[in-house]
Structure formats: structure tokens, C-alpha cells
N, C-alpha and C positions, 0 to 999 in steps of 0.2 A: 570821697575827696581826690580830685586830681592832684597827683604828685607834682612836685616842684621839678622844673628843669633848670640848670645852671646856663645862663648865658653870658658869655665873655663879650662885651661891647667895646669896640676897638677903632680908634681913628686918629689921624694927625692933628685934628683940630679941636681943640678945648671947647669952643663953643657949640660944636656939632654933637659933642659927648653931652654936653649941658641939656641941649635940646632932646636929646635921646634918652637921655635919665628923666626929663620932665614928663615924655610920653609911656614911660614904663614904671613911674613912681608908685603908683597905686594898683599895680598889678602884682599879688601875691603869689601867684602861679609860676612865676619868673622870678628866679634868684640872679639878680645882675650883679657882675663886676665890671667897672668901667677902667678901661686902660687907654691912657694917653702913648702914642706910638713915637717916642722920641730917644730911643736907646741906641740908634745907628743900624738896626736890623728891618729887614722889609718883610720878616715873617711875624705876622701878628701873634702866633703862638710862640714865639721864641723865648725859653726861660720859663715857660707857664709849668708849674709842678703838678698841678691837678686840673686835669684836661675838663674844658667845659662840654655839655651837653650840644650846645649850638653857639658858633661864631658869629656875629654880628659886626659886619665891617662896614665904615663907613668910608667911601674913598674918598680923596683929594684929588679934583679933576687936573690939577697940575703935576701930580705924582702918582702914577698907577704902578708903583713898584711892589706894592703888598698884593694887590691882584695879579701881577705876572708872577710872583713869588708862589701863591697858591695854585696859580693854573700849571706851574710846573711840578707840583706835589701829586702825590699818590692819593687819592681820594679816600681811600681805604683807612689810611692814617690818620686822619683829622676827622672833626666833627662836623655836622651838616652846617653848610654857609647860607647865610643872607647877606645881600646886598644893599648898601643905600647910598644915594649920590645924587648929583646934580642931573638934570635930563639933558637928552641928546649928547650923550656921549659914546660913539659908537665904538671905540677902542674898549672902553671900560665894559660895556655889553659883551662884546667878544670874549674878553677877558674872564667875565663872570661866567658864561657859558662853558669855556674850557675848565674853569675851577669846579664845575659842576653845583654852582649856586641854586638852592631850592627857591629863592625867589630874587628879584632886582626892584627894589623899591625906589621911586625918583622923589625930589625934593620939590618943593614943600610937602613934608610927609604930614600926613594926617594920624594921630594917635591909634585909632581903630584900625587903620590899614596895616600898623606895625603889629599890633596885637595879632590880629588875624592872620598874618604871616607867620609870626612864631607859633601860634596856636595850631597850624597846619603840620609845622615841622613836630612838634609835640606830640601829635596824633601819631605821624608817621613812626615816630622814636617808639611809642608805645606799641604799634603793631609790631615792629622789628621785635622788642622784648618779647612779647606774648608769641612769635611765631616758633614752633615746635622744629628744631633742626630736623632737617630729613636726612636719612641712611643711605648707604651705599652698598650694593651687594653684586658681586663679580661673579659670572659665569665664565669658567675657563675649561678647555677640553684638554684630557690626557693625549689627544692625538687629533689631527684633522678629519672631518667626517662623521664625529660621533654625535652631531645633533646639538651643538652648543648654542648656536644663533638660534635654532629652532626653540629651545627652553627657555633661553633668555626673552626672545620676542614674546612668546605666550604668556610666562610669568609676568612680564611687564604688562601685556593686554589684561590679563585677570585682573593685575592690582588695580585698573582703571575700571574696567568693565563689570566685575563680578566684587570687588573689595571697595569700590567707590572712593579710591584714593588717588591724589594727583602722582603722576609717575612721568620720569623722562629715561627713555632708552637709549643708551650711548654706544655707538658701534664704535670698536678700536680697530677694526678692519680696515686699515687705511686705504687700501688699494680696490678692493673688492665690493665693501659695504653691503652686505647681501641684505640686512634688516630693512633696508628700504623697499626693496622687492619682495619680502615676506610680507610688508604691509600696504603694496601697491602705492608707493609715495614716490615722488619725483622732486627731491629736494633742489633747491636752487643754491643756497648756501649752507655750510655747516660747520663742522668741527674746526677744520683749519682756519676759516675765516673768523670763527669765534674767538681761537686763540691769538691770531693777530690783532685783533679788535679789543684784547682783554681790557685795557686800561680804559676805553670808553664805554663798556658794558654796563648796563643796569638791568632791573627787572622788565623794563619796557624794550630795551634794545636787543635783550637776550631773544626774544621771541622772533628777530628776523633771523636767526641762525638754526633754528627749530622747525620739523615738519610735524604737522598736525594731523594725526589719524582721526576718522569720524568717529571712533569711541572716545577721544578725550585724552588720548596717550600721545605724549610728543617724543618725538625721534631726532637725535643730533647725530649725523654721521659724515663721512667725507663725500664731498662731490667730484667723481672720477674726471679729472681734467689732465692731471699728469702724474707720474709715479710720486708717491711720497714715503720717504724712508722715516723709521721711528727716531733715528738717530738724529734726522734734521728738526724734531720737535723737543722744546724743552720739558722735562718733566715739572720744573717748577711751575710753569704756566698751565698745565694741566691739573696739578694740584689746587692752582687758585680758582680755574674754571669749576672743577668739582665743588670746591666749599661754596662758590656762587650757586650752582645748581642746587645745593642742599638746602639754601635759604628758599627756593623757588619751588621746590617739588618735596613731597613727603616720601618719595622712594626714587633713588637713581639706581637702575640697573644697568651693569656694563657686560658688555659681550665682548670679551677680551682673547686675543689670540693666545696660542698654548706656547709660545715663545716666553722665556724670561728677559725682558731689557729694561730698562730704565722707567719706562711708560708705564708697563705692567708692574713693575716693582713698587711704584708710586701708588698705583688704583689698589693694588692689593694691602699697602700699608693703610691705607684709607677705609678699607672696607668693613663693614660690620660682619659680613658673611663671604667667604669664599667657596661657591658651589662648583666643586671638581667632578666634571662629566667623563664617564668613560662606558665602554660597552665589555661584554664578557668575552675578553680574548687576554690570552697570557701576555701580550704585547701591552695592551691597554693597561693591564695590572702593573706590570713592570715600570711603563710610563709615570702610573699613578703614584706609585711608591717613591719614584725619583722625584717627581714634583712635590709630593708631601715633605718629603726631607728637604726641599730648597726653602718651601715656604716656612717651615716651623725653624729650620737650624740656621739657615742664611738669611733669611727676611724675619727671623724671630717672631712670626705669627703664632699666637695661641691656637693648639690643636682644636679647641671647643669652637674658633671661630670657622673652621674648616669643615663642609658638607660634602659627602661622596654621593653622587647620582649615578646610578647604574641605569644608563637609557637602553630602551629596546629590549627591555629584561625577557627572559625567556626561561621557564623552570627546565627545559630539555637542552638546554645549552652544556657543552662538556665542562665550561668553566662556572661552577656554581656559586650561588650567594656566599655560601660559607667559605669557599676558595678566596672570594674577594676580601671578606672580612677577615680571614685569617692573614692573608698576606699582606694586607694594609695596616693590621692591628687596631681594626676600629669595629666596635659593637655594633653601632648603629649606621646603615646605608639606605639611602632613599630608593626606591625602584620606580621606574617608569616604564609601562608596558609597550610592547612593540606594535604599533598600529600602521604599518608602513604605507598602505594605500591611502587612508584618511590623511596622514601627514603630508604625502606627496600631493593630494588634491589641495590641502591648505597652501601649500607652499606654491603651487602652479597658478592658483587662483588668486593669491595676493590676502586671503582672508585667515584672520586667526582662527584656532580650532574651535574657541567658543562661540563664534559666529557660523561655523562649519556644523559642528553637532556637540551640544554642551553637555550631552547626558552619557557619553562614552566613558569607559575606564580612564582612557588617557586623559582626557580633560578631568576627571575626577581626582586622578593622581597628581596632577599640577595644580588644581585648586588647594588640595591638602598640603603641597609643598609650599604655595603661596601664603597660605594660612599660618604654616608652621612657622615659617621664617618671622611672621610678626607676631608669633605668640597668640593667637587665635586658634580656638578648638572648635573644629567643623563638627555638625552633628554625624553620628555614626550612620553609615549606610545599611540599609537592609537587604537581606539576602545573603546567599554565599561570597559574593564580592566585597559585602560590606564587611564581613567578619575577616577578611584578610588584611593583615596590616602592611601599611604603609612602609614603615620603617621596621625591617627584618631585623630580629635580634639572635643573639647567639643562644 
């Protein structure tokens, strides 16, 4: 049995309310409350203590104040809107569009027409309820040039191509945006434009600000037109955009610059996992220890949400894996082997590793990391390489 939805029917006209009540009288799937707007307020929801699932507003052609008030409100702060009223009112139609109305029904109204409109909203509400919220994972480097963007790009591509889950890759490098090059994409609009249009974004409009890779991976980055400073962007708007993205994608992977500012701090706080990438050098280990301290002490991130990745790992390095573990106080460190020529070919051709050679140890290590992030155990690999642990332990 379909669950009831609560519908608040509001109008300035008592006869209009009676007509709408007659249309909905024998519809048990809608729990309707009828409200005559005569309290001097132009907000149909003013004073409502329990918010309805749907607002059904019948507008008065001589008084469009209610629609004008709704058009000025944040859509996220109120229930979906269905508008009913006389035909041939262009201003009412314009205000309804600005208000984000799900439907605009003209009088004389047929009962089945109204029921169908409410049923569509009911179906959409049910889909939103059943939708599993996506997760945010952030990849950040201990220093520049450690391969952060390369790892973020290939993790995101594997999420779509190998794990078959929806994913958006977000590039927070505001002035260089390397991820578009890594995937041979030429974005026309991106992050800055999406932040500017935040109030009008929905799941359909959002697609105009992402670039689509042939694998199904979606990418959002800046379009290089002029210099962008992180201080010019509002962290609160980025947080709202990320929240919206997690309603549309199962995974959002963020490639973050290694500096700590308001934008990055916001993303770190929203992340399920922060992947800290370093190489085997004393400088990188010192930087990593400092960044770990900032994340856990200054930003109060639980340490279990932070994963350390040693990129371009080599057993022959003077700085051993045990040195990294001891310096950072961590027992588990992820290693990604060094395949310099393959990585360079991937970047230069704009082809992800999985499309270049899916059977290398480099790709297998990234697949293991991607699976581990999502709580999936991949089958053990045969042979000597299969017996080497991805997560080195003390």
C-alpha cells in the first residue's frame, strides 16, 4: 500500500478551497489540510508547525503576493509546490517557475488532472526517500607533484568502469584543473559557474556544469578564463554544492590542493575518508606528520577517517615503509607501486590506466584501494604478487 503524503491546500478564496476539497475528497492516499489565507501574511506556510510533504497553492489572479513570496525563498527550505489558478496569467506563470513549482494547473480543473499531478510529486518524494546518500572521499598530497591528481582520477574512473557505481570527480585546483587533461575533456562550464547558479540548480540543471567521460564518469572543474583565488569563493556554497552532488552520485571524489584553507577545511569535514598521498622522502614524511596534526587536532577529524598512501613505492628507497609508519604513528599504510612510463603514457594520451593496461600491478593496487574504501574484499591474486599485502603492517 502506498504511504500517505501530507498536502497543505492554501488559497485566499473560500470557494476555491471548497472546489479543491471536492477534487480530493475520495483520495485516501492524500492527507489534506485546507487553509484560508486571511491572516495578513503572504507566506502560505507562515505559522505552520508541522511542515507538509506538498504545498498546493491556488493563486488569486488579483493578488500574486503568495507566489512572489515563494519565489524569493530558498526551495530547499520548503516542501514541493504545485500551483493552481486561472489561465492566461503570464506573471503567475513566471513566478511559479521562479518558485520551482512542480506543476502549474489551470482552471477549470479536472479532478483526475489534480490527482495525477500530486501522484507525480508523491512518486518523486518516494524516490528521494529511497535514494542512498553518496559519500565524499578527498585525495590530498603532502606536497606538490606526489601524484595526487593521478590517483584521484584513476580511483574515480575505477569506481565507474570496474565497480559500476556512479561517481563525480571534483577538481579543486582552481587555476590549472589538470583532471580535464587526464581524461581528454574540454569543459565549457564548471565549478565556478555551478557555485554562482547554486540557487537554481536541480538534478537536471546540474548536468550543464559537468563534463562527461565516455566511461560514464562525470567531472566538475574550473574552466580557465581568469585567475581564481580560493578566498573569493564561499565555503558555505561549496558545502551546499557537495551536499547536492551526494544526492546525485554514489561517490564524489575530490582532488584537493595540499594547502589548508576554508574551502579545503570544509571538504575535509564532509569527507568519509581523507587520502593523504606522499612519496618516500624525509620532506614528505615531515609534511605528512604536520598535515595529520592539522587534520586531527585543528580540524578534529577522527584518525580512522584518514588513510595514508605511499605513491611510487619502492623497496629500495632510503626511506623505508617502516620509517613512514613509525614517523606517522600509523600501523596501516597503503602502497602504490612505481610505474613511471605507464603513468606518463596515461597522462599524455588522456586515457585512464584501466583503459591502457588493466592487468598491471599499478592498476591492481588502485583497484584494491578503491574496493577497500567501499568495504569490498577483492579476490586474492595468484602468484607472488598476489601474496604481497597492499596494506603493509608492522
